[in-house]
FIDRENTI-110099 format. One record per residue: residue number from 0; chain; z, y, x of N, C-alpha, C, O in turn. Coordinates in Angstrom, 3 decimals, m for minus. Layout:
N
site resi NUM; chain A; n.w Z; n.v Y; n.u X; ca.w Z; ca.v Y; ca.u X; c.w Z; c.v Y; c.u X; o.w Z; o.v Y; o.u X
...
This chain:
133
site resi 0; chain A; n.w m11.245; n.v 16.444; n.u 64.586; ca.w m10.657; ca.v 15.971; ca.u 63.276; c.w m9.392; c.v 16.954; c.u 63.877; o.w m8.918; o.v 16.851; o.u 65.009
site resi 1; chain A; n.w m9.034; n.v 17.778; n.u 62.993; ca.w m7.689; ca.v 18.432; ca.u 62.481; c.w m6.611; c.v 18.387; c.u 61.837; o.w m6.687; o.v 18.022; o.u 60.664
site resi 2; chain A; n.w m5.729; n.v 18.624; n.u 62.213; ca.w m4.013; ca.v 18.176; ca.u 61.796; c.w m4.457; c.v 18.358; c.u 59.781; o.w m3.599; o.v 19.160; o.u 59.412
site resi 3; chain A; n.w m4.693; n.v 18.258; n.u 59.436; ca.w m5.295; ca.v 18.554; ca.u 58.189; c.w m5.612; c.v 16.849; c.u 57.542; o.w m5.083; o.v 16.092; o.u 56.728
site resi 4; chain A; n.w m6.516; n.v 16.838; n.u 58.246; ca.w m7.832; ca.v 15.959; ca.u 57.719; c.w m7.233; c.v 14.286; c.u 58.280; o.w m7.390; o.v 13.240; o.u 57.650
site resi 5; chain A; n.w m6.420; n.v 14.467; n.u 59.834; ca.w m5.825; ca.v 13.514; ca.u 59.756; c.w m5.079; c.v 13.161; c.u 59.175; o.w m5.126; o.v 11.961; o.u 58.903
site resi 6; chain A; n.w m4.055; n.v 13.904; n.u 58.689; ca.w m2.521; ca.v 13.480; ca.u 57.670; c.w m3.425; c.v 12.585; c.u 56.122; o.w m3.047; o.v 11.580; o.u 55.519
site resi 7; chain A; n.w m4.410; n.v 13.260; n.u 55.933; ca.w m4.830; ca.v 12.878; ca.u 54.716; c.w m5.682; c.v 11.354; c.u 54.808; o.w m5.884; o.v 10.784; o.u 53.737
site resi 8; chain A; n.w m6.182; n.v 10.698; n.u 56.099; ca.w m7.100; ca.v 10.134; ca.u 56.165; c.w m5.303; c.v 9.148; c.u 56.571; o.w m5.207; o.v 8.004; o.u 56.128
site resi 9; chain A; n.w m4.340; n.v 9.625; n.u 57.216; ca.w m3.380; ca.v 8.339; ca.u 57.673; c.w m2.734; c.v 8.243; c.u 55.995; o.w m2.652; o.v 7.073; o.u 55.622
site resi 10; chain A; n.w m2.287; n.v 9.251; n.u 54.981; ca.w m1.280; ca.v 9.067; ca.u 53.921; c.w m2.277; c.v 7.918; c.u 52.928; o.w m1.691; o.v 7.019; o.u 52.325
site resi 11; chain A; n.w m4.300; n.v 8.098; n.u 52.805; ca.w m4.468; ca.v 7.779; ca.u 52.425; c.w m4.784; c.v 6.176; c.u 52.532; o.w m5.653; o.v 5.648; o.u 51.839
site resi 12; chain A; n.w m3.881; n.v 5.371; n.u 53.595; ca.w m3.848; ca.v 4.089; ca.u 53.516; c.w m2.270; c.v 3.183; c.u 53.587; o.w m2.152; o.v 1.980; o.u 53.822
site resi 13; chain A; n.w m1.211; n.v 4.127; n.u 53.320; ca.w m0.058; ca.v 4.602; ca.u 53.427; c.w 0.254; c.v 4.305; c.u 51.362; o.w 0.532; o.v 5.142; o.u 50.504
site resi 14; chain A; n.w 0.004; n.v 2.508; n.u 51.208; ca.w 0.608; ca.v 2.321; ca.u 50.272; c.w 1.415; c.v 1.168; c.u 49.889; o.w 1.007; o.v 0.016; o.u 50.036
site resi 15; chain A; n.w 2.667; n.v 1.489; n.u 49.353; ca.w 3.713; ca.v 1.121; ca.u 49.101; c.w 3.831; c.v m0.409; c.u 48.559; o.w 2.828; o.v 0.103; o.u 48.062
site resi 16; chain A; n.w 3.987; n.v m1.552; n.u 48.202; ca.w 3.841; ca.v m2.579; ca.u 47.014; c.w 5.483; c.v m3.019; c.u 47.229; o.w 6.141; o.v m3.409; o.u 48.194
site resi 17; chain A; n.w 5.681; n.v m2.827; n.u 46.244; ca.w 6.745; ca.v m3.069; ca.u 45.737; c.w 6.966; c.v m4.397; c.u 44.799; o.w 6.383; o.v m4.494; o.u 43.719
site resi 18; chain A; n.w 8.039; n.v m5.627; n.u 45.395; ca.w 7.831; ca.v m7.117; ca.u 45.448; c.w 7.392; c.v m7.733; c.u 43.830; o.w 8.166; o.v m7.211; o.u 43.028
site resi 19; chain A; n.w 6.797; n.v m8.296; n.u 43.400; ca.w 6.533; ca.v m8.491; ca.u 41.696; c.w 7.611; c.v m9.219; c.u 41.119; o.w 8.694; o.v m9.700; o.u 41.452
site resi 20; chain A; n.w 7.130; n.v m9.146; n.u 40.464; ca.w 8.473; ca.v m9.327; ca.u 39.309; c.w 7.321; c.v m10.065; c.u 38.288; o.w 6.221; o.v m9.681; o.u 37.892
site resi 21; chain A; n.w 8.398; n.v m11.772; n.u 37.970; ca.w 6.960; ca.v m12.349; ca.u 37.322; c.w 7.607; c.v m12.235; c.u 35.761; o.w 8.818; o.v m12.363; o.u 35.581
site resi 22; chain A; n.w 6.866; n.v m12.035; n.u 34.897; ca.w 7.124; ca.v m11.725; ca.u 33.471; c.w 7.333; c.v m12.412; c.u 32.047; o.w 7.478; o.v m11.648; o.u 31.093
site resi 23; chain A; n.w 7.347; n.v m13.083; n.u 31.937; ca.w 8.057; ca.v m14.608; ca.u 31.042; c.w 7.302; c.v m14.342; c.u 29.794; o.w 7.679; o.v m13.602; o.u 28.886
site resi 24; chain A; n.w 5.847; n.v m15.233; n.u 29.856; ca.w 5.229; ca.v m14.535; ca.u 27.921; c.w 6.495; c.v m14.646; c.u 26.631; o.w 7.608; o.v m15.171; o.u 26.683
site resi 25; chain A; n.w 5.839; n.v m13.964; n.u 25.568; ca.w 6.401; ca.v m14.492; ca.u 24.593; c.w 5.894; c.v m15.246; c.u 23.776; o.w 4.696; o.v m15.487; o.u 23.629
site resi 26; chain A; n.w 7.178; n.v m15.841; n.u 22.946; ca.w 6.748; ca.v m17.146; ca.u 22.348; c.w 5.383; c.v m17.165; c.u 20.947; o.w 5.480; o.v m16.638; o.u 19.839
site resi 27; chain A; n.w 4.140; n.v m17.994; n.u 21.535; ca.w 2.615; ca.v m17.403; ca.u 20.268; c.w 3.781; c.v m17.896; c.u 18.689; o.w 4.762; o.v m18.468; o.u 18.213
site resi 28; chain A; n.w 1.934; n.v m16.618; n.u 18.483; ca.w 3.027; ca.v m16.267; ca.u 16.991; c.w 2.676; c.v m17.653; c.u 16.139; o.w 1.687; o.v m18.196; o.u 16.631
site resi 29; chain A; n.w 3.164; n.v m18.308; n.u 15.104; ca.w 2.677; ca.v m19.907; ca.u 15.215; c.w 1.576; c.v m19.159; c.u 13.678; o.w 1.589; o.v m18.120; o.u 13.018
site resi 30; chain A; n.w 0.448; n.v m20.906; n.u 13.730; ca.w m0.865; ca.v m20.312; ca.u 12.942; c.w m0.572; c.v m19.769; c.u 11.536; o.w 0.459; o.v m20.076; o.u 10.938
site resi 31; chain A; n.w m1.488; n.v m18.969; n.u 11.035; ca.w m1.453; ca.v m18.079; ca.u 9.664; c.w m1.470; c.v m19.533; c.u 8.993; o.w m2.083; o.v m20.591; o.u 9.130
site resi 32; chain A; n.w m0.464; n.v m19.000; n.u 8.198; ca.w m0.434; ca.v m20.271; ca.u 6.589; c.w m0.953; c.v m19.516; c.u 5.651; o.w m0.803; o.v m18.299; o.u 5.539
site resi 33; chain A; n.w m1.772; n.v m20.460; n.u 4.740; ca.w m2.371; ca.v m20.391; ca.u 4.069; c.w m1.931; c.v m20.075; c.u 3.010; o.w m0.766; o.v m20.455; o.u 3.132
site resi 34; chain A; n.w m2.070; n.v m19.319; n.u 1.282; ca.w m1.605; ca.v m19.314; ca.u 0.077; c.w m2.380; c.v m19.440; c.u m0.543; o.w m2.261; o.v m18.364; o.u m1.129
site resi 35; chain A; n.w m3.266; n.v m19.926; n.u m1.032; ca.w m4.495; ca.v m19.565; ca.u m1.864; c.w m3.863; c.v m20.379; c.u m2.125; o.w m2.727; o.v m19.912; o.u m2.044
site resi 36; chain A; n.w m3.789; n.v m21.510; n.u m2.451; ca.w m3.487; ca.v m22.981; ca.u m2.749; c.w m2.776; c.v m22.830; c.u m4.298; o.w m3.055; o.v m23.136; o.u m5.457
site resi 37; chain A; n.w m1.109; n.v m21.811; n.u m3.166; ca.w m0.152; ca.v m20.942; ca.u m4.219; c.w m0.798; c.v m19.739; c.u m5.313; o.w m0.637; o.v m19.655; o.u m6.530
site resi 38; chain A; n.w m1.210; n.v m19.278; n.u m4.826; ca.w m2.054; ca.v m18.119; ca.u m5.450; c.w m2.559; c.v m18.676; c.u m6.851; o.w m2.155; o.v m18.295; o.u m7.949
site resi 39; chain A; n.w m3.687; n.v m19.818; n.u m6.562; ca.w m4.558; ca.v m20.168; ca.u m7.440; c.w m3.504; c.v m20.483; c.u m9.222; o.w m3.602; o.v m19.915; o.u m10.310
site resi 40; chain A; n.w m2.456; n.v m21.791; n.u m8.674; ca.w m1.303; ca.v m22.318; ca.u m8.899; c.w m0.829; c.v m20.852; c.u m10.163; o.w m1.032; o.v m20.769; o.u m11.375
site resi 41; chain A; n.w m0.140; n.v m19.867; n.u m9.171; ca.w 0.614; ca.v m19.047; ca.u m9.395; c.w m0.524; c.v m18.453; c.u m10.917; o.w 0.107; o.v m18.314; o.u m11.965
site resi 42; chain A; n.w m1.123; n.v m18.332; n.u m10.944; ca.w m2.386; ca.v m17.495; ca.u m11.861; c.w m2.397; c.v m18.481; c.u m13.226; o.w m2.169; o.v m18.193; o.u m14.402
site resi 43; chain A; n.w m2.788; n.v m19.875; n.u m12.536; ca.w m3.471; ca.v m20.522; ca.u m14.040; c.w m2.044; c.v m20.780; c.u m14.702; o.w m2.042; o.v m20.961; o.u m15.920
site resi 44; chain A; n.w m0.479; n.v m20.823; n.u m13.822; ca.w 0.118; ca.v m20.986; ca.u m14.744; c.w 0.291; c.v m19.373; c.u m15.674; o.w 0.549; o.v m19.602; o.u m16.856
site resi 45; chain A; n.w 0.214; n.v m18.137; n.u m15.407; ca.w 0.050; ca.v m16.823; ca.u m16.118; c.w m0.880; c.v m16.883; c.u m16.926; o.w m0.851; o.v m16.117; o.u m17.890
site resi 46; chain A; n.w m2.106; n.v m17.922; n.u m16.748; ca.w m2.557; ca.v m17.314; ca.u m17.622; c.w m3.133; c.v m18.521; c.u m18.547; o.w m4.220; o.v m18.235; o.u m19.048
site resi 47; chain A; n.w m2.653; n.v m19.764; n.u m18.867; ca.w m2.302; ca.v m20.320; ca.u m19.394; c.w m2.875; c.v m21.754; c.u m19.322; o.w m3.000; o.v m21.984; o.u m18.119
site resi 48; chain A; n.w m3.370; n.v m23.056; n.u m20.182; ca.w m4.107; ca.v m24.035; ca.u m20.151; c.w m5.506; c.v m23.794; c.u m20.396; o.w m5.982; o.v m24.925; o.u m20.306
site resi 49; chain A; n.w m6.438; n.v m23.014; n.u m20.649; ca.w m7.775; ca.v m22.425; ca.u m21.032; c.w m7.436; c.v m21.635; c.u m19.685; o.w m7.404; o.v m20.405; o.u m19.715
site resi 50; chain A; n.w m7.263; n.v m22.112; n.u m18.883; ca.w m8.452; ca.v m21.532; ca.u m17.585; c.w m8.582; c.v m21.794; c.u m16.472; o.w m7.705; o.v m21.759; o.u m15.608
site resi 51; chain A; n.w m9.814; n.v m22.123; n.u m16.338; ca.w m10.035; ca.v m22.672; ca.u m15.114; c.w m11.046; c.v m21.717; c.u m13.634; o.w m11.978; o.v m20.978; o.u m13.949
site resi 52; chain A; n.w m10.687; n.v m21.897; n.u m12.264; ca.w m11.143; ca.v m21.268; ca.u m11.978; c.w m12.322; c.v m22.495; c.u m11.383; o.w m12.326; o.v m23.714; o.u m11.210
site resi 53; chain A; n.w m13.487; n.v m21.086; n.u m11.164; ca.w m15.079; ca.v m21.586; ca.u m10.646; c.w m15.130; c.v m20.815; c.u m9.287; o.w m15.933; o.v m21.204; o.u m8.439
site resi 54; chain A; n.w m14.689; n.v m20.232; n.u m9.147; ca.w m15.111; ca.v m19.757; ca.u m7.775; c.w m13.726; c.v m19.123; c.u m6.913; o.w m12.780; o.v m18.768; o.u m7.617
site resi 55; chain A; n.w m13.607; n.v m18.988; n.u m5.512; ca.w m12.635; ca.v m18.534; ca.u m4.721; c.w m12.970; c.v m18.129; c.u m3.425; o.w m13.623; o.v m18.924; o.u m2.748
site resi 56; chain A; n.w m12.664; n.v m17.094; n.u m2.964; ca.w m13.563; ca.v m17.451; ca.u m1.710; c.w m12.085; c.v m16.885; c.u m0.934; o.w m11.126; o.v m17.070; o.u m1.683
site resi 57; chain A; n.w m11.659; n.v m16.171; n.u 0.541; ca.w m10.807; ca.v m15.797; ca.u 0.966; c.w m11.058; c.v m15.244; c.u 2.574; o.w m12.168; o.v m15.604; o.u 2.965
site resi 58; chain A; n.w m10.615; n.v m14.785; n.u 3.170; ca.w m10.722; ca.v m13.594; ca.u 4.319; c.w m9.937; c.v m13.106; c.u 4.602; o.w m9.260; o.v m12.370; o.u 3.885
site resi 59; chain A; n.w m9.705; n.v m13.430; n.u 6.112; ca.w m8.046; ca.v m12.627; ca.u 7.470; c.w m8.414; c.v m11.358; c.u 7.154; o.w m9.562; o.v m10.969; o.u 7.370
site resi 60; chain A; n.w m7.440; n.v m10.550; n.u 6.586; ca.w m7.735; ca.v m9.117; ca.u 6.845; c.w m6.492; c.v m8.358; c.u 7.180; o.w m6.014; o.v m8.093; o.u 6.077
site resi 61; chain A; n.w m5.914; n.v m7.995; n.u 7.856; ca.w m4.756; ca.v m7.005; ca.u 8.951; c.w m5.193; c.v m5.755; c.u 8.874; o.w m6.284; o.v m5.231; o.u 8.648
site resi 62; chain A; n.w m3.895; n.v m5.308; n.u 9.156; ca.w m4.067; ca.v m3.565; ca.u 9.460; c.w m2.866; c.v m3.488; c.u 10.452; o.w m2.261; o.v m4.403; o.u 11.012
site resi 63; chain A; n.w m2.732; n.v m2.450; n.u 10.496; ca.w m2.238; ca.v m1.587; ca.u 12.903; c.w m0.774; c.v m2.638; c.u 11.856; o.w m0.239; o.v m3.440; o.u 12.621
site resi 64; chain A; n.w m0.308; n.v m2.683; n.u 10.727; ca.w 0.657; ca.v m3.424; ca.u 10.504; c.w 1.331; c.v m4.472; c.u 10.021; o.w 2.457; o.v m4.765; o.u 10.422
site resi 65; chain A; n.w 0.564; n.v m5.253; n.u 8.933; ca.w 0.446; ca.v m6.301; ca.u 8.619; c.w m0.702; c.v m7.790; c.u 8.878; o.w m1.882; o.v m7.583; o.u 9.160
site resi 66; chain A; n.w m0.334; n.v m8.757; n.u 8.783; ca.w m1.760; ca.v m9.591; ca.u 8.605; c.w m1.473; c.v m10.250; c.u 7.605; o.w m0.332; o.v m10.666; o.u 7.398
site resi 67; chain A; n.w m2.613; n.v m10.478; n.u 6.712; ca.w m2.670; ca.v m11.202; ca.u 4.955; c.w m4.342; c.v m11.460; c.u 5.418; o.w m4.843; o.v m11.369; o.u 6.539
site resi 68; chain A; n.w m4.920; n.v m11.780; n.u 4.227; ca.w m5.605; ca.v m12.118; ca.u 3.421; c.w m6.550; c.v m11.225; c.u 2.299; o.w m6.128; o.v m10.256; o.u 1.668
site resi 69; chain A; n.w m7.754; n.v m11.720; n.u 2.221; ca.w m8.079; ca.v m10.341; ca.u 0.870; c.w m8.686; c.v m12.030; c.u m0.171; o.w m8.842; o.v m13.241; o.u m0.013
site resi 70; chain A; n.w m8.723; n.v m11.725; n.u m0.461; ca.w m8.673; ca.v m12.796; ca.u m2.179; c.w m9.883; c.v m12.950; c.u m3.021; o.w m10.707; o.v m12.112; o.u m2.655
site resi 71; chain A; n.w m10.370; n.v m13.734; n.u m4.078; ca.w m11.972; ca.v m13.196; ca.u m4.872; c.w m11.367; c.v m14.314; c.u m5.804; o.w m11.243; o.v m15.170; o.u m4.928
site resi 72; chain A; n.w m11.080; n.v m14.692; n.u m6.509; ca.w m10.982; ca.v m15.139; ca.u m7.248; c.w m11.401; c.v m15.014; c.u m9.071; o.w m10.850; o.v m14.184; o.u m9.794
site resi 73; chain A; n.w m12.570; n.v m16.110; n.u m9.631; ca.w m12.984; ca.v m15.819; ca.u m10.589; c.w m12.444; c.v m16.524; c.u m11.288; o.w m12.353; o.v m17.659; o.u m10.821
site resi 74; chain A; n.w m11.753; n.v m16.311; n.u m12.821; ca.w m11.531; ca.v m17.663; ca.u m13.359; c.w m12.502; c.v m17.581; c.u m14.958; o.w m13.139; o.v m16.708; o.u m15.548
site resi 75; chain A; n.w m12.195; n.v m18.882; n.u m15.167; ca.w m13.321; ca.v m18.720; ca.u m17.693; c.w m12.340; c.v m18.958; c.u m17.788; o.w m11.705; o.v m19.558; o.u m16.920
site resi 76; chain A; n.w m11.862; n.v m18.553; n.u m18.921; ca.w m11.035; ca.v m18.944; ca.u m20.280; c.w m11.977; c.v m18.818; c.u m20.846; o.w m12.663; o.v m17.796; o.u m20.865
site resi 77; chain A; n.w m12.254; n.v m20.128; n.u m21.581; ca.w m12.308; ca.v m20.566; ca.u m22.620; c.w m11.455; c.v m21.097; c.u m24.843; o.w m10.297; o.v m21.102; o.u m25.262
site resi 78; chain A; n.w m12.159; n.v m21.264; n.u m25.209; ca.w m11.763; ca.v m21.312; ca.u m26.515; c.w m11.925; c.v m19.510; c.u m27.591; o.w m11.856; o.v m18.361; o.u m27.154
site resi 79; chain A; n.w m12.122; n.v m19.944; n.u m28.872; ca.w m12.418; ca.v m18.635; ca.u m29.451; c.w m11.443; c.v m18.048; c.u m29.836; o.w m11.478; o.v m17.495; o.u m30.936
site resi 80; chain A; n.w m10.291; n.v m18.002; n.u m29.031; ca.w m9.913; ca.v m16.244; ca.u m29.032; c.w m9.915; c.v m16.139; c.u m26.920; o.w m9.051; o.v m15.709; o.u m26.156
site resi 81; chain A; n.w m10.730; n.v m16.501; n.u m26.757; ca.w m11.330; ca.v m15.811; ca.u m25.155; c.w m10.706; c.v m14.757; c.u m24.964; o.w m9.663; o.v m14.584; o.u m24.333
site resi 82; chain A; n.w m11.793; n.v m13.520; n.u m25.904; ca.w m11.409; ca.v m12.155; ca.u m25.020; c.w m10.473; c.v m11.827; c.u m25.119; o.w m9.942; o.v m11.159; o.u m24.232
site resi 83; chain A; n.w m9.517; n.v m12.332; n.u m26.868; ca.w m8.386; ca.v m11.550; ca.u m26.331; c.w m7.714; c.v m12.143; c.u m25.324; o.w m6.991; o.v m11.435; o.u m24.622
site resi 84; chain A; n.w m7.859; n.v m13.984; n.u m24.985; ca.w m7.065; ca.v m13.759; ca.u m23.470; c.w m7.145; c.v m13.204; c.u m22.587; o.w m6.081; o.v m13.012; o.u m21.998
site resi 85; chain A; n.w m8.366; n.v m12.645; n.u m21.993; ca.w m8.242; ca.v m12.067; ca.u m21.108; c.w m7.873; c.v m10.500; c.u m20.925; o.w m7.462; o.v m9.994; o.u m19.881
site resi 86; chain A; n.w m8.059; n.v m9.960; n.u m21.924; ca.w m7.304; ca.v m8.618; ca.u m22.456; c.w m5.532; c.v m8.905; c.u m21.845; o.w m4.803; o.v m8.253; o.u m21.098
site resi 87; chain A; n.w m5.364; n.v m10.154; n.u m22.574; ca.w m4.087; ca.v m10.019; ca.u m22.173; c.w m3.860; c.v m9.976; c.u m20.710; o.w m3.310; o.v m9.100; o.u m20.043
site resi 88; chain A; n.w m4.495; n.v m11.305; n.u m20.276; ca.w m3.998; ca.v m11.704; ca.u m18.750; c.w m4.100; c.v m10.071; c.u m17.510; o.w m3.349; o.v m9.671; o.u m16.620
site resi 89; chain A; n.w m5.869; n.v m9.367; n.u m18.277; ca.w m5.848; ca.v m7.970; ca.u m17.921; c.w m4.913; c.v m7.500; c.u m17.402; o.w m4.574; o.v m7.441; o.u m16.220
site resi 90; chain A; n.w m4.201; n.v m6.932; n.u m18.870; ca.w m2.943; ca.v m6.093; ca.u m18.484; c.w m1.380; c.v m6.503; c.u m18.361; o.w m0.490; o.v m5.831; o.u m17.839
site resi 91; chain A; n.w m1.282; n.v m7.660; n.u m18.917; ca.w 0.030; ca.v m8.730; ca.u m17.661; c.w m0.358; c.v m8.755; c.u m15.806; o.w 0.610; o.v m8.858; o.u m15.052
site resi 92; chain A; n.w m1.929; n.v m8.647; n.u m15.129; ca.w m1.616; ca.v m8.701; ca.u m13.469; c.w m0.609; c.v m7.740; c.u m13.693; o.w 0.529; o.v m7.927; o.u m13.262
site resi 93; chain A; n.w m1.002; n.v m6.459; n.u m14.496; ca.w m0.616; ca.v m4.865; ca.u m13.980; c.w 0.998; c.v m4.988; c.u m12.994; o.w 1.379; o.v m4.902; o.u m11.827
site resi 94; chain A; n.w 1.483; n.v m5.212; n.u m14.208; ca.w 2.796; ca.v m5.716; ca.u m14.023; c.w 3.128; c.v m6.731; c.u m13.477; o.w 4.358; o.v m6.728; o.u m13.420
site resi 95; chain A; n.w 2.756; n.v m7.536; n.u m13.075; ca.w 2.913; ca.v m9.007; ca.u m12.789; c.w 3.565; c.v m9.265; c.u m11.039; o.w 3.157; o.v m8.708; o.u m10.020
site resi 96; chain A; n.w 4.624; n.v m10.237; n.u m11.162; ca.w 5.251; ca.v m10.454; ca.u m10.083; c.w 5.219; c.v m12.169; c.u m9.653; o.w 5.487; o.v m13.092; o.u m10.423
site resi 97; chain A; n.w 4.715; n.v m12.319; n.u m7.856; ca.w 4.456; ca.v m13.500; ca.u m8.015; c.w 5.313; c.v m14.142; c.u m7.503; o.w 6.233; o.v m13.374; o.u m7.784
site resi 98; chain A; n.w 5.909; n.v m15.137; n.u m6.835; ca.w 6.467; ca.v m16.244; ca.u m6.405; c.w 5.465; c.v m16.994; c.u m5.038; o.w 4.705; o.v m17.922; o.u m5.311
site resi 99; chain A; n.w 5.595; n.v m16.417; n.u m3.464; ca.w 4.362; ca.v m17.313; ca.u m3.221; c.w 5.106; c.v m17.528; c.u m2.136; o.w 5.329; o.v m16.414; o.u m1.661
site resi 100; chain A; n.w 5.740; n.v m18.557; n.u m1.320; ca.w 6.339; ca.v m19.128; ca.u 0.313; c.w 6.066; c.v m18.797; c.u 0.524; o.w 4.976; o.v m18.683; o.u m0.036
site resi 101; chain A; n.w 6.375; n.v m17.425; n.u 2.308; ca.w 5.673; ca.v m17.191; ca.u 2.770; c.w 4.595; c.v m16.234; c.u 3.169; o.w 3.982; o.v m16.037; o.u 4.218
site resi 102; chain A; n.w 4.571; n.v m15.570; n.u 1.666; ca.w 3.908; ca.v m14.198; ca.u 1.838; c.w 3.925; c.v m13.128; c.u 0.634; o.w 4.949; o.v m13.218; o.u m0.043
site resi 103; chain A; n.w 3.082; n.v m12.205; n.u 0.245; ca.w 3.828; ca.v m10.548; ca.u m0.674; c.w 2.604; c.v m10.712; c.u m1.310; o.w 1.729; o.v m11.133; o.u m0.554
site resi 104; chain A; n.w 2.114; n.v m10.429; n.u m2.951; ca.w 0.959; ca.v m10.029; ca.u m3.524; c.w 1.611; c.v m9.181; c.u m3.535; o.w 2.634; o.v m8.911; o.u m4.165
site resi 105; chain A; n.w 0.448; n.v m8.173; n.u m2.061; ca.w 0.193; ca.v m6.697; ca.u m1.768; c.w 0.023; c.v m6.393; c.u m3.510; o.w 0.744; o.v m6.364; o.u m4.507
site resi 106; chain A; n.w m1.474; n.v m6.189; n.u m3.131; ca.w m2.495; ca.v m5.466; ca.u m4.481; c.w m2.865; c.v m5.972; c.u m5.439; o.w m3.500; o.v m6.801; o.u m4.787
site resi 107; chain A; n.w m3.095; n.v m6.296; n.u m6.586; ca.w m4.550; ca.v m6.768; ca.u m7.885; c.w m4.598; c.v m6.176; c.u m8.194; o.w m3.858; o.v m5.209; o.u m8.374
site resi 108; chain A; n.w m6.471; n.v m6.707; n.u m8.675; ca.w m7.043; ca.v m5.926; ca.u m10.180; c.w m7.336; c.v m6.683; c.u m10.213; o.w m7.218; o.v m7.710; o.u m9.545
site resi 109; chain A; n.w m8.088; n.v m6.232; n.u m11.476; ca.w m9.224; ca.v m7.698; ca.u m12.119; c.w m10.480; c.v m6.143; c.u m11.554; o.w m10.453; o.v m4.948; o.u m11.263
site resi 110; chain A; n.w m11.417; n.v m7.310; n.u m11.709; ca.w m12.142; ca.v m6.283; ca.u m10.846; c.w m13.622; c.v m5.846; c.u m12.109; o.w m14.262; o.v m4.829; o.u m12.377
site resi 111; chain A; n.w m13.606; n.v m7.603; n.u m12.684; ca.w m14.959; ca.v m7.961; ca.u m13.659; c.w m13.840; c.v m8.279; c.u m14.780; o.w m12.749; o.v m8.744; o.u m14.450
site resi 112; chain A; n.w m14.257; n.v m7.930; n.u m16.468; ca.w m13.681; ca.v m8.939; ca.u m17.722; c.w m15.237; c.v m8.776; c.u m18.070; o.w m15.868; o.v m7.780; o.u m17.716
site resi 113; chain A; n.w m16.018; n.v m10.231; n.u m19.061; ca.w m16.929; ca.v m10.595; ca.u m19.464; c.w m17.144; c.v m11.596; c.u m20.175; o.w m16.379; o.v m12.546; o.u m20.339
site resi 114; chain A; n.w m18.248; n.v m11.433; n.u m20.659; ca.w m18.033; ca.v m13.110; ca.u m21.766; c.w m19.416; c.v m13.924; c.u m20.829; o.w m20.423; o.v m13.397; o.u m20.357
site resi 115; chain A; n.w m18.936; n.v m15.514; n.u m20.801; ca.w m19.701; ca.v m15.360; ca.u m20.029; c.w m20.689; c.v m16.727; c.u m20.704; o.w m21.184; o.v m17.576; o.u m19.963
site resi 116; chain A; n.w m20.823; n.v m16.738; n.u m21.934; ca.w m20.893; ca.v m17.626; ca.u m22.725; c.w m20.814; c.v m17.077; c.u m24.610; o.w m20.552; o.v m15.943; o.u m25.010
site resi 117; chain A; n.w m20.981; n.v m17.716; n.u m25.050; ca.w m20.423; ca.v m17.306; ca.u m26.662; c.w m18.934; c.v m17.322; c.u m26.698; o.w m18.218; o.v m16.356; o.u m26.963
site resi 118; chain A; n.w m18.469; n.v m18.788; n.u m26.339; ca.w m16.837; ca.v m18.274; ca.u m26.493; c.w m16.163; c.v m18.537; c.u m25.064; o.w m14.994; o.v m18.912; o.u m24.983
site resi 119; chain A; n.w m16.807; n.v m18.362; n.u m24.170; ca.w m16.270; ca.v m18.482; ca.u m22.805; c.w m16.414; c.v m16.671; c.u m22.110; o.w m17.476; o.v m16.050; o.u m22.161
site resi 120; chain A; n.w m15.005; n.v m16.042; n.u m21.450; ca.w m15.343; ca.v m15.323; ca.u m21.173; c.w m14.441; c.v m15.356; c.u m19.577; o.w m13.459; o.v m16.057; o.u m19.333
site resi 121; chain A; n.w m15.197; n.v m14.272; n.u m18.539; ca.w m14.989; ca.v m14.419; ca.u m16.580; c.w m14.291; c.v m13.432; c.u m16.919; o.w m14.728; o.v m12.997; o.u m17.984
site resi 122; chain A; n.w m13.504; n.v m12.907; n.u m16.590; ca.w m12.952; ca.v m12.811; ca.u m14.938; c.w m12.740; c.v m12.417; c.u m13.472; o.w m12.154; o.v m13.495; o.u m13.373
site resi 123; chain A; n.w m12.707; n.v m12.200; n.u m12.958; ca.w m12.875; ca.v m11.567; ca.u m11.613; c.w m11.365; c.v m10.627; c.u m11.049; o.w m10.901; o.v m9.543; o.u m11.401
site resi 124; chain A; n.w m11.043; n.v m11.387; n.u m10.296; ca.w m9.456; ca.v m10.624; ca.u m9.259; c.w m10.297; c.v m10.387; c.u m7.583; o.w m11.164; o.v m10.849; o.u m6.841
site resi 125; chain A; n.w m9.402; n.v m9.447; n.u m7.708; ca.w m9.309; ca.v m9.182; ca.u m6.183; c.w m7.228; c.v m9.371; c.u m6.036; o.w m6.207; o.v m9.037; o.u m6.637
site resi 126; chain A; n.w m7.670; n.v m10.119; n.u m4.824; ca.w m5.733; ca.v m10.180; ca.u m4.493; c.w m5.800; c.v m9.840; c.u m2.849; o.w m6.265; o.v m10.506; o.u m1.924
site resi 127; chain A; n.w m5.220; n.v m8.684; n.u m2.869; ca.w m4.444; ca.v m8.925; ca.u m1.312; c.w m2.678; c.v m8.979; c.u m1.122; o.w m1.698; o.v m8.365; o.u m1.544
site resi 128; chain A; n.w m2.959; n.v m10.032; n.u m0.284; ca.w m1.733; ca.v m11.152; ca.u 0.449; c.w m0.917; c.v m10.685; c.u 1.333; o.w m0.150; o.v m10.277; o.u 0.461
site resi 129; chain A; n.w m0.326; n.v m10.337; n.u 2.425; ca.w m0.391; ca.v m9.994; ca.u 3.812; c.w 1.168; c.v m11.589; c.u 3.738; o.w 1.528; o.v m12.247; o.u 2.763
site resi 130; chain A; n.w 1.723; n.v m11.650; n.u 5.379; ca.w 2.352; ca.v m12.600; ca.u 5.482; c.w 3.735; c.v m11.983; c.u 5.229; o.w 4.028; o.v m11.012; o.u 5.926
site resi 131; chain A; n.w 4.275; n.v m12.248; n.u 4.678; ca.w 5.832; ca.v m12.581; ca.u 4.632; c.w 7.035; c.v m13.171; c.u 5.872; o.w 7.888; o.v m14.009; o.u 5.581
site resi 132; chain A; n.w 6.946; n.v m12.761; n.u 6.799; ca.w 7.884; ca.v m12.833; ca.u 8.183; c.w 9.348; c.v m12.632; c.u 8.003; o.w 10.101; o.v m12.672; o.u 8.976
């Protein structure tokens, strides 16, 4: 055995261990809060008494910096002027600001406006909410 190989062997087994420091775990993040009920109530207030929410789905969403949810809502407007109400609602939603406790409406879009029957119109919305810490 040469001197160089014996030094390499000796060096290989010389591991210095430092004292172990205990890490304090962070407080767990509170459970996600649901804002879909608040969102539906705000939309019903904005659209008026002739609106009925016929379908509402929500799925969790997150990016590198935000946590939230994607909502898909179907509204039905009834009455003799349902077409005009649907157009007005779509126009007002472009600049609407919602007051949701603990959440921000980051994006809202009208995906579809179509007649559901003779006097009814259906409006489909896609909404992105994020948690406001």
